[in-house]
C-alpha positions as a Markdown table, in Angstrom:
| # | Residue | x | y | z |
|---|---|---|---|---|
| 1 | Met | -44.6 | -19.8 | -239.5 |
| 2 | Pro | -42.5 | -20.8 | -242.5 |
| 3 | Asp | -40.6 | -24.1 | -242.7 |
| 4 | Thr | -37.0 | -23.9 | -241.5 |
| 5 | Ser | -34.4 | -24.6 | -244.1 |
| 6 | Trp | -32.5 | -26.7 | -241.6 |
| 7 | Lys | -30.6 | -29.6 | -243.2 |
| 8 | Pro | -28.2 | -31.5 | -240.9 |
| 9 | Asp | -25.0 | -33.1 | -242.1 |
| 10 | Leu | -25.4 | -36.8 | -241.1 |
| 11 | Ser | -22.2 | -37.9 | -242.8 |
| 12 | Gln | -20.0 | -37.6 | -239.7 |
| 13 | Leu | -22.4 | -39.5 | -237.4 |
| 14 | Asn | -22.3 | -43.2 | -236.9 |
| 15 | Gly | -25.1 | -45.8 | -236.2 |
| 16 | Pro | -28.6 | -46.0 | -237.5 |
| 17 | Lys | -29.6 | -43.0 | -239.6 |
| 18 | Tyr | -32.7 | -42.2 | -237.6 |
| 19 | Leu | -30.6 | -42.0 | -234.4 |
| 20 | Ser | -28.1 | -39.8 | -236.2 |
| 21 | Leu | -31.0 | -37.5 | -237.1 |
| 22 | Val | -32.2 | -37.4 | -233.5 |
| 23 | Arg | -28.7 | -36.5 | -232.4 |
| 24 | Ala | -28.6 | -33.8 | -235.1 |
| 25 | Leu | -31.9 | -32.4 | -233.9 |
| 26 | Arg | -30.6 | -32.3 | -230.3 |
| 27 | Glu | -27.5 | -30.5 | -231.4 |
| 28 | Gly | -29.4 | -28.1 | -233.6 |
| 29 | Val | -31.6 | -27.1 | -230.6 |
| 30 | Arg | -28.6 | -26.9 | -228.3 |
| 31 | Arg | -26.7 | -24.6 | -230.7 |
| 32 | Gly | -29.7 | -22.5 | -231.4 |
| 33 | Asp | -29.9 | -23.4 | -235.0 |
| 34 | Leu | -33.5 | -24.6 | -234.2 |
| 35 | Ala | -35.3 | -22.1 | -232.1 |
| 36 | Pro | -38.2 | -23.0 | -229.9 |
| 37 | Gly | -41.4 | -23.0 | -232.0 |
| 38 | Ala | -39.5 | -23.4 | -235.3 |
| 39 | Arg | -41.4 | -25.5 | -237.8 |
| 40 | Leu | -39.4 | -28.4 | -239.1 |
| 41 | Pro | -39.5 | -29.6 | -242.7 |
| 42 | Thr | -42.1 | -32.2 | -243.6 |
| 43 | Val | -41.0 | -35.8 | -243.3 |
| 44 | Arg | -41.0 | -36.2 | -247.1 |
| 45 | Asp | -39.2 | -33.0 | -247.7 |
| 46 | Leu | -36.4 | -33.6 | -245.2 |
| 47 | Ala | -36.1 | -37.3 | -246.4 |
| 48 | Trp | -35.6 | -36.0 | -250.0 |
| 49 | Arg | -33.1 | -33.4 | -248.9 |
| 50 | Leu | -31.1 | -35.9 | -246.9 |
| 51 | Gly | -31.4 | -38.8 | -249.3 |
| 52 | Val | -33.0 | -41.1 | -246.8 |
| 53 | Thr | -36.4 | -42.8 | -246.6 |
| 54 | Pro | -39.4 | -41.0 | -245.2 |
| 55 | Gly | -39.6 | -43.8 | -242.6 |
| 56 | Thr | -36.2 | -42.8 | -241.3 |
| 57 | Val | -37.2 | -39.2 | -240.8 |
| 58 | Ala | -40.6 | -40.2 | -239.3 |
| 59 | Arg | -38.9 | -42.5 | -236.8 |
| 60 | Ala | -36.5 | -39.7 | -235.8 |
| 61 | Tyr | -39.3 | -37.2 | -235.4 |
| 62 | Gln | -41.2 | -39.8 | -233.3 |
| 63 | Val | -38.2 | -40.4 | -231.0 |
| 64 | Ala | -37.5 | -36.7 | -230.6 |
| 65 | Thr | -41.2 | -36.1 | -229.9 |
| 66 | Gln | -41.2 | -38.8 | -227.2 |
| 67 | Glu | -38.1 | -37.1 | -225.7 |
| 68 | Gly | -40.0 | -33.8 | -225.5 |
| 69 | Leu | -37.6 | -32.2 | -228.0 |
| 70 | Leu | -40.3 | -31.8 | -230.7 |
| 71 | Glu | -44.1 | -31.2 | -230.7 |
| 72 | Ala | -46.3 | -32.6 | -233.5 |
| 73 | Ala | -49.6 | -31.2 | -234.4 |
| 74 | Val | -51.7 | -33.2 | -236.8 |
| 75 | Gly | -52.4 | -31.1 | -240.0 |
| 76 | Arg | -50.0 | -28.4 | -238.8 |
| 77 | Gly | -46.6 | -30.0 | -238.7 |
| 78 | Thr | -43.7 | -30.7 | -236.4 |
| 79 | Phe | -42.2 | -28.0 | -234.3 |
| 80 | Val | -39.3 | -27.5 | -231.9 |
| 81 | Ala | -40.7 | -27.8 | -228.4 |
| 82 | Thr | -41.2 | -24.5 | -226.6 |
């Protein structure tokens, strides 16, 4: 499955950037922009696209995974939970 080209706009969200990204992930899933099973960009790729550190994206992915919003598979990537 190819990477999604999803790139959220975090400029309108307040608070820590990683929490803004978690909110954007939730909203993307709710709106259907991120379909179940969709592969998300790698941490480094999304960090570069958003102009944030890889640690920010990794933390957001970790929180979203703990919430059950995302699923991570070592060596395969991060996906929207099905």
